[in-house]
N, C-alpha and C positions, 0 to 999 in steps of 0.2 A: 410735336406730340405723337406723330405717326410712328416714330422710332421707339416709343416708350414700351410697348409690349415686348418687343425683341430684347430691349435692355433688361427688363425685369427677368426674362428667361435666362439671359446671360449671367446676371448676378446670382440667380438661383443655382446655375451650374457652377459658378465660382465659389459660392458659400454653402450650398446645400440647404438654404433656408428661404422659402418663398416670401414669408412675411418681411424678413429683413431686406429682401430684394426690392420690394415696394418702397421701403424706407430709403434705400440707397438711391434709387432712381428719382424719387421725389426730391431728395436732397440735391441731386445733380441738376434737376430742372430749376430748382430754387436758385442755385448758384448761377445757372445760365441766365436767369432773369436779372439777377444782381449785376452780372457782367455783360449785359446784352450788347453794348457797343463792340466789345472784343469778340463775342461769339458771332455776331452778325457779319463781321469782317473776316472771320476764320474761313479758310478754304473747305473745311470739313466740320460744320457745326455739330453733326451727330457724333463725330469722333471726339469733339471737345466735351460734350455731355457724357459720352461713354467713359472717357478718361476720369472725369469727376466721380462718376458712379463707381467705377472700379477702385479708385483711390479710397473712397469712403468705405466701400465694402471690405477692403483688405486692411484698413487701418488697425494697428494693434491695440488701439485704445478701446475698441469694442469688446475686447476680451475682459475688460475690467467691469463692464456693465453687468448687472444681475440678469438681464435678458439675453446675455451672450450665449447662453445654452441654446443651441439650435434645436428647434422643435420638430423639424421634419424627420420622418422615419428613415431608416436606412434605405438607400436607393435599390430598386429592383434591377436596374440596368448595371451590369458589371463594369461597363465603360465609365458610367457616372461615378460609381463607387471608387474605381481606380483613379479617376480624375480628382475626386475630393481628397484622396490620400496623398496627392502630390503637394509639395510646398506651394505656398500661395503665388510666388513669382513664376513658378513653372505652370501652374494652372492658367494664370493670366496669359502668358505668352502662347500657350497651346490654344486657348480660345481665340486669341487674336489672329494667329497664323493659320492654324488648321481649321478652326471653326468659322472665322469670318473672312479668311483669304487674304489678310494683310501680308505684305512682304516682311522679311526680317528687318529691313531698314525702317519701314513704317512702324512696326511693332516696337522696335528699339526706341524710336523717337517718342512714341506714346507712353512707354514705360520709363522714359528718361534713363535708359541704359545704353551702353555702347553696343554696336552691332555684334562684335564677338561675344559679349556677355549674353545678349539675347539669343544668338545662335547656339551657344552652349546650353542655355536653359531649355531651349526647344529640343535639342538633341537628348538631353537627360530626361525630359518629360516623355518624349516619344519612346525612349528605351524602357522607361518604367511602365508606361502603358502597355507596351508590347509584352512585357513580362507578366503583367497582371491579367490581360484580356486575351483569351485564346483566339487565335486566328488573325491577330493584328501583327503586322510586321512594321518595325520602326521606320524603315526606309521606303515603304510602299505608298502608293496613292490611296490604298485602302484606309490608311490612317486618316488622311485628310478628308476623304469622302465620308468616313464614319463620324468624324468630329463635325463636319458640316451638317450632316443629317441630325446629329444630336442637338446642335444649335438651332436648326430650322424646325425641329419637331414641336417644340413648345413655345414658339415665338408669337403666340396669339393670346397673351394673358388679358383677362378682363380687368380694366383699370377704372378707377374713379373718374368722373367727368373732369374735363379741364377746368370748368367753373368751380367745382368743389375743391380741387387742388389749389387753384388760385386763391379762393376764399380762405382756405386754411393757411396758406402762406402769408396772406395779408393779416390774418388774425395773429399769427406768431410775431409778425413785424410790429404790430400795434402793441402787443403785450411786452415785447422787448423794449420798445420806446417808452412805455409807461414805467417799466422797471428801472430803466436808466434815469428817467426824470425823478422818480422817487428817491433813488440813491443820491442823485446830485443835490436835491433839496435837503435830504438828511445830512449830507456832508456839509452843506452850507450852514445849516442850523448848528451843527456841532462846532464848526469853526467860529461862528458868531458867539456861541456860548463860551467857548474856550477863551476867546479874546476878552469877553466881558468879565469873566470870573478870574482871569489870569492876570 
């Protein structure tokens, strides 16, 4: 749970929507709880949760939801505005490499891309950011330090308590279980009626 505020901030940088960032991080922690034996043995549990949150946040299915219209206003920070204008895969690789300090190989593994593809995405992202933000040079350390600062600046989001998050997760699981049971009973009754009348 100690990594959750930073993850919320990263997802906000990735999507431009703070409310959606909470949803993505909550989803990632729910998945971690469901896959706990795998997560507990992972060499980087925070990375596992981060990958789940990023995947959820960047899923194209969210564009079909009515709530997909992002509610946050246009960013004041020109770097954040330029970052949000990048394609999703470029935003992600930039946050991982320049914002969090992962190597190209680590970022490629997390994004399930080859190292040359990840390197190309990072190069294009840096070039686009350098064109959009005055004073940034795509090949300089200033790019990395500026992105690191952007990631670190808002990494202290106030989150719901762990108990309320767990209670909500358990409530959703109970509702899903009840819905599946009702569906199974309804199908069984329908099959019995079909056999009796047929």
